N, C-alpha and C positions, 0 to 999 in steps of 0.2 A: 450724146448731149453736153452742152457746157456744165449745166447744174442739174440733177434732178430734183428740183425743189418741190418736195411733195405737199398736198394740202396739209397732211399731219404738222411738217413743220410750221407752216405759216398759220394754222389755225390755233395752235398751241403759242403763239406769240402775239393772234388777234388781240527872220531865221533863224533864232534860236530859242531852245525850249526854256531855259531858265528864264529868258526874259518874256516871254509868251505867257508864263504862269502867272504873272503878274500883269502884264500889258494887256494881255487877251480877255482877263475877267473885266478889267474895266471897259475897255472896247466893244464887249459882248453886249454892254449894255445900249450900246448907241446903234441905233437903227439904220445908220449909214454905214455898219460895219458887219462882215461876217468872220468867223473864226474857222479856216479850213487847216486840217489835220491831215498831212501827208508823210511819205518816208524819208525827206531831206536828202542832203548830198546831190549829186547832179542832177539824178531824178526831178527833186524838186525844183531846181534850178529851171530845168526847162519847162515844168508845169507854171512856174511863175511868168515866163516869156510868153508861153502859150495859152495860158487859161487866166491866173491871177491879175496880171497887169492889163490884158485887153477887157476883163470882166469890169476892172475899176473904172475904165476908161466908157465903156458902153454904158453902166449903170449909176456910175459914183460912189458905188458901194466899196468901202476899203476893204481888202483881204488883210487879215490878220492871220498869220503863219504860224503852225504849231507843227511839232513832229512827233512820230512815235504813236502811231495809233495801235491799241491793244486791247484784246477782252480785258484783262487786269483793271487796265487805266480807266475804261468806261464804266465798269462794276464799281469802282472806288469812288469816282465822280457820281454817280446814280445813287451811292450809298451816304456820301457828303452830301447830298443837294445842291452841290458846285457844279452843274455841267459845264465846262470851259469851252467845248469845240461847238459848234454849230453844225459842221457837217464834215466828214472824216472819210479816208479810204480804207477799206477792209480787205484783207484777203478771204477768198469765198467760205472757208471752212469757219472762220472768225464770225464772217457776217450771218452765218445761218444760226450759229449759236448765239448770237446777240438777238436774232429774231426769236429763238425759242425760250430765251430767257426775258421776253417782253422789254429788251434796254434799248431800241429803237422807234423813233417815232415813224407812224405810217405815213407814205408819200401820198401826199395829196393832187393827184393826177390831174384833177381840174384846174391848178394853178401852173401847169406846165403846157405849152405851146403844143397843140395836139399835132402839127404839121412834122414839127422835129422830132416829137415821141415815135411819129410813124417811122420815121428813117431809124431809129434804133433796134438793132437785134432783137426780137422777141423773147430770146432765151433768156437775156439779160434785164428785162422789164418786172420788175417784182413788187409786190406789195410794199416792201420796208426799204426796197434799193434799188439803184439804177447802176447798170454797168459802166464801168470807167474805161476800160480798155482790155485787149486781150495779150495775151505775152505766153511765152514757152520758158520751160526748163529742160535742157538739152544736153546731149554728150559734147563736153568742151576740151580744147587740148592745146598743148603747146607745140607750135609747128616747127620750133628745130628739134624736138625731139620725135614727132610724128609728123611729116608734111601732109598737107592736104591730100586725099586721096590714097594716103597709105596709114589713115588714123582707125580708130575703132569706130565701128558703123551701127553696132548694138550694143545694148547692155552686156549681154553673155560676151561680146568681145572686151567691153570693160573689165570683166571679172575674170577673164582669159589674161592673167600675168606671165604665163609662158610665151603666148603670141604678142605680147604687148607689156612686156617688163616696165616697172617705175612708179613712184609713188603715186598714188591718189588722193584726191578731196573730194569727199560725199558729206551731203546735208545730215545734219544731226537730227536725230528721232524728235528733239523739241522745238526745231526749224519750223519756219512756216510752210515748207516745203520738205516732206520727210522723204528717207530713201525707200520706204517700203515696195512702190511702184517699183521702181528701178530695181529692187533686188529680186522682184518677182518676174520681171520679165527676163531679167537676167539667167533665173533659174528655167527658163521654157514656157513660162506662162503667155499665153499670146495675148498682146495689146488689149483687144477688143474683149480679153475674159478675165480682165484682172479684179473686177469688182462682181463680188464682195472680197475685199483683200484678206488672203490668209496671211495673219501675221506672223504665227509661229513659223511658217514656212520660211516668210520673208527673213526673219531673224536667223534661222537656219543657214541662209546663203550668205547673209550679212557676215557671219563668223568665219566665211571663207575668205572674204574679202579683206576684212578688219586688220590682219597682220600689214596689209600693203597701204594703208590708208594712212597718210601722214598728218591728217586734220579732218576734223569734224566741223562742216561751217557753220555757223550759227547767225551769220550777216550775208546779204546777196552780195556784197564787195568780197567777201574772203578768199571765194572760190578764184575769180577772175586774178585775184591780185597775187594769189600761191601759183597759177599757170603763167602770169607774167615774168614772178620772178623766179621762176624755174622750180621752186619748193616743191610742185606736181607736176606732172607731165598728163596727166588726164583727170577730169572731173566732171561733176554737173553744176551748171551754171545757168544762170539767165542768159537768153541769147541775146536780147537787147545791149546787155552789157558788154559780152564778147563782140557784138556787131560795133559798137562804138570805138572799143579798143582795139581792133584790128584795122578799122579807119583812120585813126591816129598812129599806126604802124608798128603795133604791138603782135608779137610771135603768136599768135593765138587764133583759133578757129572753132568751128562747131558744126554739128552733124543734125539735120531734121528728123532723120527717123529716130522713132519712139520716143519724140521730144512730148514732156507732157505739158498740154495747153489748158489754160484756163483764163479768166477775168476777174478783177478787182471790181469791188462796187464802191457808188456814193451812198452813204447813208447818216442818217442824221439820228445823232444819240437823243434818248427821250430825256426829256426836260431842257434841251437845249432853248437857248434865249431868243434864238433869231430865224425860228423856223423860214417865216416868209422869204427871208434873204437867203437861206440855205437852198429852198427850193429853185430860188433863182439862180443861184449859183450853178445846180446841178442842171438846170436847163440849158444856160450858157455853155457849162462844159459838154453838153451834148450835141451841140451844133455841129455840122461839120466843118466849118473852118479852125475853130480851135482843135478840135480833134485831128484834123490833117497837120496842123502846125505841130502839134505835140508831136506826132508820129514823123515827121521831117527831123525835129531836135534831138528825139528819143525813140528809138525804132519800136515802139508797142504798137499793138493794130488798132485803129478805130472801131469802136462799136455802132458808129453811125455809118451805114451804107452809103451815103453819099458822098462822104468825106474820101472815098478812096478814088473818085474822078477829079481830085485836088493834088492828086500825089502822081508824079511820074512813074513810069512802069518801074524803072529801077528802084524807087522808093517803096513802090508796093509789094516787090518781090523779096523784100527783105524782113517782112513781117509775117509772124506766127499765123494770122488768120488770111494771108492769101491762099487761096483755093489749091495751088502747088503744092504749098508746105503743109496745110491741113490734112492731105489726105496720107502721109507719111506720119501722123502723130496722133495720140490719142488724147481725149478729153479726161481732165481730172476730175472724179465725181465728188465733190466736196459736201453734198447729201451723205454719202455715206459716213464721211469721218464725223460729220455732226450728229450722226444718229447715237441713240444711247441704248445701252445694255445695262442692265444691274446698275441703273442710275448714273453711270457715267458714259459722256461722250467716247467713240471711239479713238478720237485724239487723245482724251485722258488716258484709256487703258493702254495705248501707244506708249504715254509716254513713262507709264510706270514700267511696260516692258523694256524700255528704251535704258531705264537706268539701272534696272536688275540685269539687263545684257552687258552694259558697261562695267559692273561691278566683277561680273562672272568671268 
């Protein structure tokens, strides 16, 4: 499953950032505006062309852009009583924790076109959010060092520094995608038996690769850049970033096998000033046409099933959600990361383990 969103989780919850901080607050009072927060960079550039500008043209509602969606920022805004964003994109584990923390508005599905909603993958239609896109984190490599076809095809081979020598780049334990699942697959855990994750086992195996990791990535751009620059030969990266770099002539490629596929969510922070406009934006962003356009500009998978018919076979084949690619991958279970034991989420337990492991 994409997300094992249990009833327990839901019942418990029943383009410059400095300029946005000031301008966004003023615009948020305007019923003709909506403040949308996403991840910035080239990805948000693609969203602007595929979603934001067409939404304004279709509705007359101005999109005021913000960047940097995070748990900490939503909590801070909620505590201050000044919620600057109307709608934001969240990685799945953060989304679930926000649900559990009662920091999101419940989606009023009566305000969303039922025909559009019926086309959206049911796995990502949730009480407090709607899926925005599918994507995958994969084995990526520099093709000058390892030509396509002679590259690591499993995480066990990424860990095999005798067969595939060279510096690695892997995600930090504090990143939105953690190295845990990859370390466990590298240690022989079958992809379909990953959850519940054995964190201690993952850190034992991370210790084996640690001397060969030149950098622990904390942003989505770090691994692709390190591979392009030759700083690392092998790493984990978002497949969409590698696809784009490859299309521009960079010496990089990736492997679908044992990729970790998931979805990000559109959600409305509790206390948002323009909930009605936020719902209109979510409805528009869920339509097949803008979904397909975003997939053309940035190879992320549409959650609207009708969007696929608007893509060429070549465009569809490069998406994580294509059936041929899905069968080689495993779904990230964000609900496990959001679960609590001893008053802390598994994300928080993992961060403590990560910090201790780095010092060790």
